[in-house]
Each structure stands twice: as C-alpha cells, then as structure tokens.
ROSE-4610 file (N, C-alpha, C; in Angstrom, 1 decimal, always signed):
// ROSE-4610
residu = [M/M/M/I/I/I/S/S/S/S/S/S/I/I/I/T/T/T/A/A/A/M/M/M/D/D/D/V/V/V/R/R/R/V/V/V/L/L/L/V/V/V/F/F/F/F/F/F/R/R/R/D/D/D/H/H/H/L/L/L/R/R/R/F/F/F/S/S/S/W/W/W/M/M/M/T/T/T/P/P/P/I/I/I/M/M/M/Q/Q/Q/G/G/G/I/I/I/S/S/S/A/A/A/F/F/F/G/G/G/F/F/F/F/F/F/G/G/G/W/W/W/F/F/F/I/I/I/L/L/L/T/T/T/I/I/I/L/L/L/L/L/L/L/L/L/V/V/V/F/F/F/R/R/R/K/K/K/T/T/T/R/R/R/D/D/D/A/A/A/G/G/G/K/K/K/V/V/V/A/A/A/A/A/A/V/V/V/S/S/S/L/L/L/A/A/A/I/I/I/E/E/E/A/A/A/I/I/I/V/V/V/V/V/V/N/N/N/L/L/L/V/V/V/M/M/M/K/K/K/L/L/L/I/I/I/F/F/F/A/A/A/R/R/R/I/I/I/R/R/R/P/P/P/F/F/F/D/D/D/A/A/A/F/F/F/N/N/N/F/F/F/L/L/L/M/M/M/P/P/P/I/I/I/G/G/G/K/K/K/L/L/L/P/P/P/T/T/T/D/D/D/Y/Y/Y/S/S/S/F/F/F/P/P/P/S/S/S/G/G/G/H/H/H/T/T/T/A/A/A/N/N/N/S/S/S/F/F/F/A/A/A/V/V/V/A/A/A/L/L/L/S/S/S/A/A/A/V/V/V/H/H/H/M/M/M/L/L/L/P/P/P/R/R/R/K/K/K/E/E/E/G/G/G/I/I/I/P/P/P/L/L/L/V/V/V/I/I/I/L/L/L/A/A/A/T/T/T/L/L/L/V/V/V/A/A/A/Y/Y/Y/S/S/S/R/R/R/M/M/M/Y/Y/Y/L/L/L/G/G/G/V/V/V/H/H/H/Y/Y/Y/P/P/P/S/S/S/D/D/D/V/V/V/I/I/I/G/G/G/G/G/G/F/F/F/L/L/L/V/V/V/A/A/A/L/L/L/V/V/V/I/I/I/S/S/S/Q/Q/Q/A/A/A/V/V/V/W/W/W/Y/Y/Y/F/F/F/M/M/M/V/V/V/K/K/K/R/R/R/P/P/P/V/V/V/R/R/R/M/M/M/E/E/E/P/P/P/K/K/K/A/A/A/T/T/T/E/E/E/S/S/S/E/E/E/Q/Q/Q/T/T/T/V/V/V/D/D/D]
num = [1/1/1/2/2/2/3/3/3/4/4/4/5/5/5/6/6/6/7/7/7/8/8/8/9/9/9/10/10/10/11/11/11/12/12/12/13/13/13/14/14/14/15/15/15/16/16/16/17/17/17/18/18/18/19/19/19/20/20/20/21/21/21/22/22/22/23/23/23/24/24/24/25/25/25/26/26/26/27/27/27/28/28/28/29/29/29/30/30/30/31/31/31/32/32/32/33/33/33/34/34/34/35/35/35/36/36/36/37/37/37/38/38/38/39/39/39/40/40/40/41/41/41/42/42/42/43/43/43/44/44/44/45/45/45/46/46/46/47/47/47/48/48/48/49/49/49/50/50/50/51/51/51/52/52/52/53/53/53/54/54/54/55/55/55/56/56/56/57/57/57/58/58/58/59/59/59/60/60/60/61/61/61/62/62/62/63/63/63/64/64/64/65/65/65/66/66/66/67/67/67/68/68/68/69/69/69/70/70/70/71/71/71/72/72/72/73/73/73/74/74/74/75/75/75/76/76/76/77/77/77/78/78/78/79/79/79/80/80/80/81/81/81/82/82/82/83/83/83/84/84/84/85/85/85/86/86/86/87/87/87/88/88/88/89/89/89/90/90/90/91/91/91/92/92/92/93/93/93/94/94/94/95/95/95/96/96/96/97/97/97/98/98/98/99/99/99/100/100/100/101/101/101/102/102/102/103/103/103/104/104/104/105/105/105/106/106/106/107/107/107/108/108/108/109/109/109/110/110/110/111/111/111/112/112/112/113/113/113/114/114/114/115/115/115/116/116/116/117/117/117/118/118/118/119/119/119/120/120/120/121/121/121/122/122/122/123/123/123/124/124/124/125/125/125/126/126/126/127/127/127/128/128/128/129/129/129/130/130/130/131/131/131/132/132/132/133/133/133/134/134/134/135/135/135/136/136/136/137/137/137/138/138/138/139/139/139/140/140/140/141/141/141/142/142/142/143/143/143/144/144/144/145/145/145/146/146/146/147/147/147/148/148/148/149/149/149/150/150/150/151/151/151/152/152/152/153/153/153/154/154/154/155/155/155/156/156/156/157/157/157/158/158/158/159/159/159/160/160/160/161/161/161/162/162/162/163/163/163/164/164/164/165/165/165/166/166/166/167/167/167/168/168/168/169/169/169/170/170/170/171/171/171/172/172/172/173/173/173/174/174/174/175/175/175/176/176/176/177/177/177/178/178/178/179/179/179/180/180/180/181/181/181/182/182/182/183/183/183/184/184/184/185/185/185/186/186/186/187/187/187/188/188/188/189/189/189]
x = [-285.9/-286.1/-285.8/-285.2/-284.7/-285.8/-285.8/-286.7/-286.8/-287.8/-287.7/-286.6/-286.4/-285.4/-284.2/-283.8/-282.6/-282.3/-283.2/-283.0/-282.4/-283.0/-282.6/-281.5/-280.9/-279.9/-278.8/-278.9/-278.0/-277.8/-278.9/-278.8/-277.9/-278.0/-277.3/-275.8/-275.5/-274.0/-273.3/-274.0/-273.6/-273.1/-274.1/-274.0/-272.7/-272.5/-271.2/-270.2/-270.1/-269.2/-268.6/-269.6/-269.4/-269.0/-269.6/-269.4/-268.9/-268.7/-268.2/-267.1/-266.5/-264.9/-264.1/-262.8/-261.9/-260.6/-259.5/-258.3/-257.9/-257.7/-257.1/-258.1/-259.5/-260.3/-260.4/-259.9/-260.2/-259.2/-258.1/-257.4/-258.0/-258.5/-259.1/-260.3/-261.2/-262.5/-262.1/-260.9/-260.7/-260.4/-259.6/-259.1/-260.4/-261.3/-262.5/-263.4/-263.4/-264.1/-263.4/-262.2/-261.4/-261.8/-261.7/-262.0/-263.5/-264.5/-265.8/-265.9/-264.7/-264.7/-264.0/-262.9/-262.0/-262.1/-262.3/-262.2/-263.3/-264.2/-265.3/-265.2/-264.6/-264.4/-263.4/-262.2/-261.0/-261.9/-262.8/-263.1/-264.3/-264.6/-265.6/-264.9/-263.7/-262.7/-262.2/-261.8/-261.3/-262.3/-263.5/-264.6/-264.7/-264.5/-264.8/-263.5/-262.5/-261.2/-261.2/-261.7/-261.8/-263.0/-262.8/-264.0/-264.8/-264.5/-265.6/-266.5/-266.2/-266.7/-266.9/-266.9/-267.3/-268.5/-269.6/-271.0/-271.4/-270.6/-271.0/-270.3/-269.0/-268.8/-269.4/-270.0/-271.1/-272.0/-272.9/-273.8/-273.5/-272.5/-271.8/-271.5/-270.5/-270.1/-271.6/-272.6/-273.9/-274.6/-274.6/-275.1/-274.5/-273.0/-272.4/-272.3/-272.3/-272.2/-273.7/-274.9/-276.2/-276.2/-276.1/-275.9/-275.1/-273.9/-273.2/-273.8/-274.2/-275.2/-276.5/-277.3/-278.3/-278.1/-276.9/-276.7/-275.9/-274.8/-274.1/-274.6/-275.2/-275.6/-277.2/-277.8/-279.3/-279.7/-279.5/-280.1/-279.5/-278.1/-277.4/-277.7/-278.0/-278.4/-279.8/-280.6/-282.0/-282.1/-281.4/-281.5/-281.1/-279.8/-278.8/-278.7/-278.6/-278.5/-277.1/-276.7/-275.5/-274.9/-273.6/-272.9/-273.3/-273.5/-273.7/-272.5/-271.5/-270.4/-270.4/-271.1/-271.2/-272.7/-273.6/-274.9/-274.9/-273.9/-273.9/-272.5/-271.9/-270.5/-269.8/-270.9/-270.6/-270.4/-270.7/-270.5/-269.0/-268.0/-266.6/-266.5/-266.2/-265.7/-264.0/-264.1/-262.6/-262.0/-260.8/-260.2/-260.6/-260.4/-260.7/-262.4/-262.2/-263.8/-264.4/-265.4/-266.1/-266.5/-266.8/-267.3/-268.6/-269.2/-270.4/-271.4/-272.8/-273.7/-273.9/-274.6/-274.6/-275.6/-276.6/-277.5/-278.0/-277.8/-277.6/-276.0/-275.5/-274.4/-273.8/-272.6/-272.2/-271.3/-270.5/-270.1/-270.4/-271.7/-272.6/-273.1/-273.6/-274.5/-273.2/-272.3/-271.2/-270.8/-270.7/-270.4/-271.5/-273.0/-273.9/-274.3/-274.0/-274.4/-273.5/-272.3/-271.3/-271.6/-271.7/-271.9/-273.2/-274.3/-275.6/-275.6/-275.1/-274.9/-274.2/-273.1/-272.4/-273.0/-273.8/-274.6/-275.6/-276.0/-276.9/-276.1/-274.7/-274.0/-272.8/-272.5/-271.5/-271.8/-271.1/-271.3/-271.3/-272.5/-272.6/-271.5/-270.3/-269.1/-268.4/-268.3/-267.8/-268.7/-269.9/-271.0/-271.2/-271.4/-271.6/-270.6/-269.3/-268.2/-268.0/-268.8/-268.9/-269.9/-271.0/-272.1/-271.6/-270.9/-270.3/-269.2/-268.6/-267.6/-268.5/-269.5/-270.2/-270.8/-271.5/-271.9/-270.7/-269.8/-268.7/-268.2/-268.4/-268.2/-269.2/-270.6/-271.7/-271.3/-271.1/-270.7/-269.7/-268.3/-267.6/-267.9/-268.9/-269.2/-269.9/-270.7/-271.0/-270.0/-269.3/-268.1/-267.3/-267.0/-266.3/-266.9/-268.3/-269.2/-269.3/-269.4/-269.3/-270.8/-271.4/-272.9/-273.7/-275.1/-276.0/-276.4/-277.1/-277.6/-278.6/-279.5/-280.5/-279.9/-278.7/-277.9/-277.3/-277.0/-276.5/-277.5/-278.6/-279.8/-280.1/-280.2/-280.7/-279.9/-278.6/-277.5/-277.9/-278.0/-278.3/-279.6/-280.5/-281.8/-281.7/-281.0/-280.7/-279.9/-278.8/-278.2/-279.1/-279.7/-280.8/-281.6/-282.4/-283.3/-282.5/-281.6/-280.8/-279.9/-279.5/-278.9/-280.0/-280.9/-282.1/-282.4/-283.0/-283.4/-282.3/-281.1/-279.8/-280.0/-279.7/-279.8/-281.1/-282.1/-283.5/-283.5/-282.8/-283.3/-282.0/-280.9/-279.6/-279.5/-280.2/-279.7/-281.0/-282.1/-283.1/-284.1/-284.4/-285.5/-284.7/-283.5/-282.8/-283.7/-283.3/-283.9/-283.5/-284.2/-283.8/-284.2/-283.2/-283.6/-283.3/-284.5/-284.9/-285.7/-285.2/-286.1/-287.4/-288.5/-289.9/-289.9/-290.4/-290.9/-291.6/-291.3/-292.1/-293.4/-294.1/-295.6/-295.3/-294.3/-294.2/-293.5/-292.8/-292.2/-293.4/-294.2/-295.4/-296.4/-296.3/-297.0/-296.9/-297.7/-297.4/-297.5/-296.6/-296.4/-297.5]
y = [+213.6/+214.5/+214.2/+215.0/+214.8/+215.4/+214.6/+214.8/+216.3/+216.6/+217.9/+218.0/+216.6/+216.6/+216.7/+216.1/+216.1/+217.1/+218.0/+219.4/+220.3/+220.3/+221.0/+220.6/+219.4/+218.8/+219.4/+219.5/+220.2/+221.3/+222.1/+223.6/+224.0/+223.2/+223.3/+223.1/+222.0/+221.3/+222.7/+223.1/+224.5/+225.5/+225.8/+226.8/+226.6/+225.4/+225.0/+225.3/+224.8/+224.9/+226.1/+227.1/+228.2/+229.4/+228.9/+230.2/+229.5/+228.3/+227.8/+227.0/+227.0/+226.1/+227.1/+227.0/+227.7/+226.8/+227.3/+226.6/+226.1/+227.3/+226.8/+225.8/+226.0/+224.9/+223.3/+223.2/+222.0/+220.9/+221.1/+220.0/+219.8/+220.6/+220.5/+219.7/+219.8/+219.1/+217.8/+217.5/+216.1/+215.3/+215.9/+215.4/+214.9/+216.0/+215.5/+214.7/+214.3/+213.5/+212.2/+212.2/+210.7/+210.4/+211.3/+210.9/+210.6/+210.7/+210.3/+208.5/+208.2/+207.0/+206.1/+206.4/+205.6/+206.2/+207.1/+207.9/+207.4/+207.2/+206.7/+205.4/+204.3/+203.1/+203.4/+203.9/+204.1/+204.8/+205.7/+206.1/+205.4/+204.5/+203.5/+202.3/+202.0/+201.2/+201.6/+202.9/+203.7/+203.9/+203.9/+204.0/+203.0/+201.7/+200.4/+200.1/+200.4/+200.2/+200.6/+201.7/+202.5/+202.0/+201.7/+201.3/+202.2/+203.9/+204.7/+205.1/+204.7/+205.0/+203.6/+202.4/+201.2/+201.0/+201.5/+201.4/+202.5/+203.6/+204.2/+203.9/+202.8/+202.1/+201.2/+200.4/+199.1/+199.7/+200.7/+201.5/+201.8/+202.7/+203.2/+201.9/+201.0/+199.7/+199.2/+198.7/+198.2/+199.0/+200.4/+201.3/+201.4/+201.4/+201.4/+200.3/+199.2/+197.9/+197.8/+198.0/+197.9/+198.7/+200.2/+201.1/+200.8/+200.1/+199.8/+199.0/+197.8/+196.7/+197.5/+198.2/+198.9/+199.7/+200.8/+201.7/+200.9/+200.1/+199.7/+198.1/+197.5/+196.2/+196.2/+197.2/+197.4/+198.3/+199.6/+200.9/+201.4/+201.3/+201.6/+201.0/+199.4/+198.5/+198.8/+199.2/+199.2/+200.5/+201.5/+203.0/+203.0/+202.7/+202.5/+204.0/+205.0/+206.4/+206.7/+207.0/+207.4/+208.5/+208.8/+210.0/+211.2/+212.4/+213.7/+213.8/+213.7/+214.1/+212.9/+211.7/+210.7/+211.0/+211.6/+212.1/+213.7/+214.3/+215.6/+216.0/+216.1/+216.4/+217.9/+218.7/+220.2/+220.1/+219.1/+219.1/+218.2/+219.0/+218.6/+218.2/+217.0/+216.5/+216.9/+217.0/+217.0/+215.7/+215.4/+214.2/+212.7/+211.9/+210.5/+210.3/+209.7/+209.5/+208.2/+208.0/+207.0/+206.3/+204.8/+204.1/+203.5/+203.7/+203.0/+203.9/+203.2/+204.4/+205.5/+206.3/+207.7/+207.9/+207.4/+207.3/+206.1/+206.3/+207.2/+207.6/+208.6/+209.0/+208.1/+207.1/+206.3/+207.1/+207.9/+208.7/+209.3/+210.2/+210.7/+209.7/+208.5/+207.7/+207.3/+206.8/+206.5/+207.4/+208.4/+209.7/+209.9/+210.0/+210.2/+209.2/+207.8/+206.7/+206.7/+206.9/+207.2/+208.7/+209.6/+210.8/+210.7/+210.3/+210.4/+209.5/+208.1/+207.2/+208.0/+208.8/+209.2/+210.5/+211.2/+212.2/+211.5/+210.3/+209.5/+209.0/+208.5/+207.8/+208.9/+209.8/+210.3/+211.9/+212.6/+213.9/+214.8/+215.8/+217.0/+217.3/+217.8/+218.1/+217.5/+216.1/+215.2/+214.7/+214.7/+214.3/+215.4/+216.6/+217.6/+218.0/+218.0/+218.0/+217.0/+215.8/+214.8/+215.1/+215.6/+215.8/+216.9/+217.9/+218.8/+218.4/+217.5/+216.8/+215.7/+215.3/+214.6/+215.5/+216.8/+217.6/+218.3/+218.4/+218.6/+217.6/+216.3/+215.3/+215.2/+215.5/+215.5/+216.9/+217.9/+219.2/+218.8/+218.1/+217.9/+216.9/+216.1/+215.2/+215.9/+217.1/+218.0/+218.9/+219.2/+220.3/+219.6/+218.2/+217.7/+217.4/+217.5/+216.8/+215.6/+214.7/+213.2/+212.6/+213.8/+213.4/+214.4/+214.3/+215.2/+215.6/+216.7/+217.0/+215.9/+215.5/+214.6/+213.1/+212.9/+211.7/+211.8/+213.1/+213.6/+213.5/+214.0/+213.8/+212.5/+211.6/+210.1/+209.6/+209.8/+209.0/+209.6/+211.0/+211.3/+210.6/+210.5/+210.1/+208.7/+207.6/+206.2/+206.2/+207.0/+207.1/+207.4/+208.3/+208.8/+207.8/+207.2/+206.0/+204.8/+204.6/+203.4/+203.5/+204.6/+204.9/+205.4/+205.7/+205.8/+204.4/+203.6/+202.4/+201.4/+201.4/+200.7/+201.3/+202.7/+203.3/+202.5/+202.7/+202.5/+201.0/+199.9/+198.5/+198.2/+199.2/+198.6/+198.8/+200.4/+201.2/+201.4/+202.1/+202.6/+201.5/+200.7/+199.5/+198.2/+197.8/+196.8/+195.5/+194.3/+192.8/+192.2/+191.9/+190.9/+189.5/+188.4/+187.4/+186.5/+186.9/+186.3/+184.9/+183.7/+182.7/+182.7/+182.1/+182.1/+181.6/+181.7/+181.5/+180.0/+179.2/+177.8/+178.1/+177.0/+176.8/+177.2/+176.3/+176.5/+177.5/+178.4/+179.6/+180.7/+180.5/+181.5/+181.7/+180.4/+180.5/+181.7/+182.3/+183.5/+182.9/+183.1/+182.8/+183.1]
z = [-300.5/-299.5/-298.0/-297.3/-296.0/-294.9/-294.0/-292.9/-292.1/-291.5/-291.0/-289.7/-289.1/-287.9/-288.6/-289.5/-290.3/-290.9/-291.5/-291.9/-290.8/-289.8/-288.4/-287.9/-287.9/-287.7/-288.4/-289.9/-290.7/-290.5/-290.3/-290.1/-288.8/-287.7/-286.5/-287.2/-287.8/-287.9/-289.1/-289.9/-290.5/-289.6/-288.7/-287.9/-287.2/-286.6/-286.0/-286.9/-288.0/-289.0/-289.4/-289.5/-289.8/-288.8/-287.5/-286.5/-285.1/-284.8/-283.5/-283.6/-284.8/-284.9/-284.9/-284.0/-283.9/-284.1/-284.4/-284.6/-283.1/-282.4/-281.0/-280.2/-280.7/-279.9/-280.5/-281.8/-282.4/-281.5/-281.1/-280.3/-279.1/-278.6/-277.0/-277.2/-278.5/-278.7/-279.0/-279.7/-280.1/-278.7/-278.2/-276.6/-275.7/-275.8/-275.1/-275.5/-277.0/-277.7/-277.4/-277.5/-277.1/-275.9/-274.8/-273.4/-273.4/-274.3/-274.3/-274.7/-275.5/-275.6/-274.8/-274.4/-273.3/-271.9/-271.5/-270.4/-269.3/-269.9/-269.0/-268.4/-269.2/-268.8/-267.8/-267.9/-266.9/-265.6/-265.8/-264.6/-264.0/-264.6/-263.9/-263.2/-263.6/-263.1/-261.7/-261.9/-260.5/-259.6/-259.8/-258.9/-258.3/-259.0/-258.5/-257.5/-257.8/-257.0/-255.5/-255.5/-254.0/-253.4/-252.1/-251.4/-251.0/-251.0/-250.8/-251.9/-253.3/-254.4/-255.1/-254.8/-255.1/-255.5/-254.6/-254.9/-256.2/-256.4/-257.3/-258.7/-258.5/-259.5/-260.2/-259.2/-259.6/-260.3/-260.1/-260.8/-262.1/-261.9/-263.4/-264.4/-263.9/-264.5/-265.1/-264.5/-265.0/-266.0/-265.9/-266.5/-267.9/-267.9/-269.1/-269.9/-269.2/-270.0/-270.8/-270.1/-270.6/-271.8/-271.6/-272.4/-273.8/-273.5/-274.7/-275.5/-274.9/-275.6/-276.4/-275.6/-276.3/-277.6/-277.3/-278.2/-279.5/-279.2/-280.3/-280.8/-280.1/-280.8/-281.1/-280.7/-280.8/-281.9/-281.2/-281.7/-283.0/-283.2/-284.3/-285.2/-285.1/-286.2/-286.6/-285.8/-286.2/-287.0/-286.5/-287.0/-288.3/-288.5/-289.3/-290.1/-289.3/-290.0/-290.0/-291.2/-291.9/-291.3/-291.1/-290.6/-291.4/-290.7/-291.3/-292.7/-292.4/-293.4/-294.8/-294.4/-295.5/-296.3/-295.4/-296.0/-296.8/-296.2/-296.9/-297.0/-298.2/-298.3/-297.9/-297.7/-297.2/-295.9/-295.2/-293.5/-293.4/-293.5/-293.4/-291.8/-291.6/-290.1/-290.1/-288.6/-288.3/-287.6/-288.2/-287.4/-288.0/-287.1/-287.4/-287.6/-288.5/-289.4/-288.7/-288.1/-287.5/-288.7/-288.5/-289.6/-289.3/-288.1/-287.8/-288.1/-287.5/-287.7/-286.7/-287.1/-286.3/-285.3/-285.1/-284.1/-283.2/-282.1/-281.1/-281.1/-280.4/-280.2/-279.0/-279.4/-278.2/-277.2/-277.7/-276.9/-276.0/-276.3/-275.4/-274.4/-274.9/-274.1/-273.0/-273.4/-272.4/-271.5/-271.8/-270.9/-270.1/-270.1/-269.4/-268.4/-269.2/-268.6/-267.1/-266.9/-265.9/-265.3/-265.7/-265.1/-264.4/-265.1/-264.4/-263.2/-263.3/-262.2/-261.1/-261.4/-260.4/-259.6/-260.3/-259.8/-258.6/-258.7/-257.9/-256.7/-256.9/-256.1/-255.3/-255.6/-255.1/-254.7/-253.6/-253.5/-254.5/-254.6/-255.7/-256.1/-255.4/-256.0/-256.7/-256.7/-257.4/-258.8/-258.5/-259.5/-260.6/-260.2/-261.2/-262.1/-261.6/-262.8/-264.1/-263.5/-264.4/-265.4/-265.1/-265.8/-266.8/-266.3/-267.2/-268.2/-267.9/-268.8/-269.9/-269.3/-270.5/-271.3/-270.7/-271.6/-272.9/-272.4/-273.4/-274.2/-273.9/-274.9/-275.8/-275.4/-276.2/-277.3/-277.0/-277.9/-278.6/-278.4/-279.1/-280.2/-280.2/-281.2/-282.3/-282.1/-283.0/-283.8/-282.7/-283.0/-284.2/-283.9/-284.8/-286.3/-286.0/-287.2/-287.6/-286.5/-286.7/-286.0/-285.5/-285.2/-285.2/-285.5/-285.7/-284.2/-283.8/-282.8/-282.3/-283.1/-282.7/-282.3/-282.9/-282.4/-281.0/-280.6/-279.4/-278.3/-278.8/-277.8/-277.5/-278.5/-278.6/-277.5/-277.4/-276.6/-275.1/-275.1/-273.6/-273.2/-273.9/-273.4/-273.1/-274.0/-273.8/-272.2/-272.3/-271.0/-269.7/-269.8/-268.8/-268.5/-269.5/-268.8/-268.4/-268.8/-268.5/-267.1/-266.7/-265.4/-264.4/-264.9/-263.8/-263.3/-264.2/-264.0/-263.4/-263.5/-262.9/-261.7/-261.4/-259.8/-259.1/-259.7/-258.9/-258.6/-259.6/-259.2/-258.2/-258.4/-257.7/-256.5/-256.0/-255.0/-254.2/-255.0/-254.4/-254.2/-254.8/-254.6/-254.8/-254.0/-254.2/-254.0/-254.9/-254.9/-253.7/-252.8/-251.8/-251.9/-251.9/-252.3/-250.7/-249.9/-248.7/-249.0/-248.4/-248.3/-247.5/-248.3/-247.7/-246.2/-245.3/-244.4/-244.3/-243.5/-243.8/-242.8/-243.1/-242.2/-240.7/-240.3/-238.9/-238.4/-239.2/-238.9/-238.8/-239.5/-239.7/-238.7/-237.5/-236.6/-235.5/-235.2/-233.9/-232.8/-231.8/-230.6/-229.6]
C-alpha cells in the first residue's frame, strides 16, 4: 500500500505524462534539467570571479556546498526513496535515468541554494530571473519523470533553510573575532 503523499505524487506525474509533455518541449526541459546540475556550479564560480558579485558568490558557494552534503550524503541515504520510474512502471521517464535515490531533488536544491542566495545579495533584476530559472529546473525534474513533486518540494525547502541560514550568519549577523579587552584596557579614564 502506498502512502497518501506518494499517491498524490503519482497522480501529479500521471497528469504531467498525459497532459503536459510535448515533443517540442522535451529537449528544452532536458537542457534546463542539465543546467540544474552543472550550471549552478559554473554560475557560482562566475559570481566569485567578479569583485562586484564576489560576496554573492561566497554566500552561494557556501550554501551550495552545505546543501550538496546535506542532500546527497545525508538525506538521500536516510530516506532511500526509489525513483518514480522504478516504483511504478507506467511512469515513463524521458532521457538519462538517475541511479541515486529520489528524495530530495538534488537538482532543485542546487538551483534554489544559489538562486535564493542571489536574491539576498544581488539587485532584484539579477536575482529574480535566477529564481525563475530554478523554478524551471524543479519543473523539468517532474516533466522528465525522474522526481516526485514531493522530492522537488523537499529540495526547495532544504535549499531555503540552508541559504537563509548561510546568508544570516555570513551577512546579516557576521561573527566577529575580536580579542577580549584586557583588564587594564577596561578601566575608564
């Protein structure tokens, strides 16, 4: 018996399969999905290269690194959720088949870890398009049939929490390593 979340996930993926897949859109979704894996790393490096965006790059890099560890080395192994196409043979995927676990979506988490960091650190006209691109990456994972909707939501939530925490501790409330005043320095004139 499948859980109610999985049952709802399957209904959504069947809807995608039956009503939202178009031959002209498939190569676009495959390209967007590929960007979700490699593109965010490249974008983060580019942010680090230029002085104007270096602080945004630092926040994005730390968010991306923590997210990658949490998602790939902790959560996927704990939850060990098999991919939708392995669990239900009527959910036919498109393209390359991932071999790791399904929950949470690493592509989605990568995308939002960088995009949400950028929203905090860059002007809106630069940050908002990245959030739109991250949303398209999340959509592409369901379109291609390699993730359940709850995998994508999980990836987004992980990235949201991590990017917010990194931004808070690196920018909003940076830790200052100032030496304590000695007793003689504490005397008032």
